[in-house]
N, C-alpha and C positions, 0 to 999 in steps of 0.2 A: 936735313929735311927742308925743302922748298915749301914754305907755308903759303906763298903768295899764289900758288895754283890753286889753292883751296878757297871754295866760296865760304860765306858766313855761317851757313848751316852746316856744313861740313866741319868747319872749325868748332862750333858749339857741340856737335855730336862727339866730335873726338876728345873735345875738353871733358865732357861729361863721362865718357868712357875711361879717360885718363884718370879723373877723380875718383871713380869707382874702383879702379886698380890700385889706388894710392900712388900714382905716378904724378906727383904734385909739380915738379918741374915742367914736365911736358904740358900739363894743363895750364900753368900759368903762362909759358910761351904761346900756346894757342889762342888764350884770351886776350894777352897783351898785343898780339900781332893782328888783332882783329881790324877790321876796315876802320880807318880814323872817323869815317862818317857815322859809325855806329858806337862811339864812344859813350853815348848816354843811352843805349839800348838796354832796357830792364832785365832782359834775360842775361845779358854779359855782365851787367852789374850784379845780378843776383849770383851767378856762377863764381865770379870774383869774391863776393861776400862769403860763399860756402868754402872756398879754397883758402881764403885768409883765415877763417875759423879753424879749417884743419890744420893749418901750419903754425898756429899760435899766435896770430896777429888779430886778437879780438876787436880791437878799436876800428882797423881797417875794415873788418868783417861787418860791424855795426854800420860804419859809414856807407859801405857799398849796398848793404841790405836797404838801409833807410832810404838812400837815393833811388834805388829800384822800385820801392813802393811809392815814393813820390811822384815819380814818373808814371807808374802803372799801379794805383791804388788797388786794383783788383788782381794783382799778382799774389794769390793766396799762399803758394809755396814760399815766396820771399817774405811775406808777412808773418807766417808761421815760424819760418827759421829765425828771423829778426827777434822775434818773441821769446823763443827758446834761447837764444844766444844771451838776451838780456837777462833772462832768468839764471843762467849759469854765471852771470857776472854779478849777481844779487842785485840787479835793477828791476824789482819785481813790479813796481807801480807802472814803470814804463813798458814792461811786457804786456801787463793787463791792458793797457791803453792800446798798444799796437794790435793786440789780438782783437779788440773789440769789433772791427770791421769783418772778422771771420763769421760774425753772426749772419751775414749775407749768404753764406753757404747753406746748403741743405743740412738739416739736423743730422742726417746720416752720412754725411761726407767725413771722409777719414781724418782731414786736418782739423775740422771742427770737433770730431769726437776726441781727437788727441788733445786739442786745446782745453776741451771741457774736462778731460782727465786731469791734465795738469793743474787746472784751476782747483779741482777737488784736493789734489796732492797739496797745493798751497795752503789749503785749509785743514790738512791733516786728516782729510776724509778718504782713507784708504780703500774702503770697499767699492764705493762708486768710481774711484780712480782705476783701480783693477779691471773693473767691469768695462768702463768705457775705452781703456787701453786695449783690452781683448776685442771689443767690438771694431775699434780703429784699425787694427792689425788684420782682422777678417775681411773689412771693406776696402782696405788700401790694396790696389793692384798695380800702382803707378810708380811706387817708390820703394823698393826692396830695402834699401839703405835705412829709410825711415822705419820701416818694420823692424829690421834688426835693432835699432837704437831702442825702440819701444819695448821690444822683448827684453832687452838688457835691463831696462827700467823696471818692468814686470819683475824680473828676476830680482833686482835689488829690494823691490817691495816685499816680495815673498820672504826675504830675510828678516824684515822688520816686524815687531810686534804691532798688532792693530792699533792704530790711532794713539801712537806714543808722543806726539808732538815734535819729532824729529824728522818726519818725511821730507820735508822740503830740501833738508841738507843734500838729497840725492841729485838735484839739478847740476850740480858742478861736474858730474860724471856723464851728463847726456850731451850728445851732440849728433844731430841729423844731417845726412848727406844730401847730394842733388837728387832731384827727382824729375 
């Protein structure tokens, strides 16, 4: 495949499609062959971060997602993903700090609802966590992979007794894809 005939937008769209299809090698090649002048493009960094998380390179994922939000602090999807990844790595305080800027989103925005739900989960408050996850799933029309992950989280919570102090252990099983 001659990737040089593709423009940047085409490479990003194809990379997202490849990620959703779990074709990691293809997605990585598309992102790595991006225009060198776009090396610090926050969207490219975000997608690389998601890809690195998918293929089990969490520290590379953290670095790319953090750089994406350093360049574009309002890139909410990268900010949410970074917080979620930090939670799965047991770096809760960092996750909460990264997520603070999501307060700028509307209270009914899916990423804010999901963030609020996960913060309730951190406090082992399962009822509000479940309610906010359901609201977030209903509101989220842009990222089906994220909805799938939040549905899996809800299913895990349904298997747990109410407020048993172990809810936060489910984070290591959650990963949200590109949106």
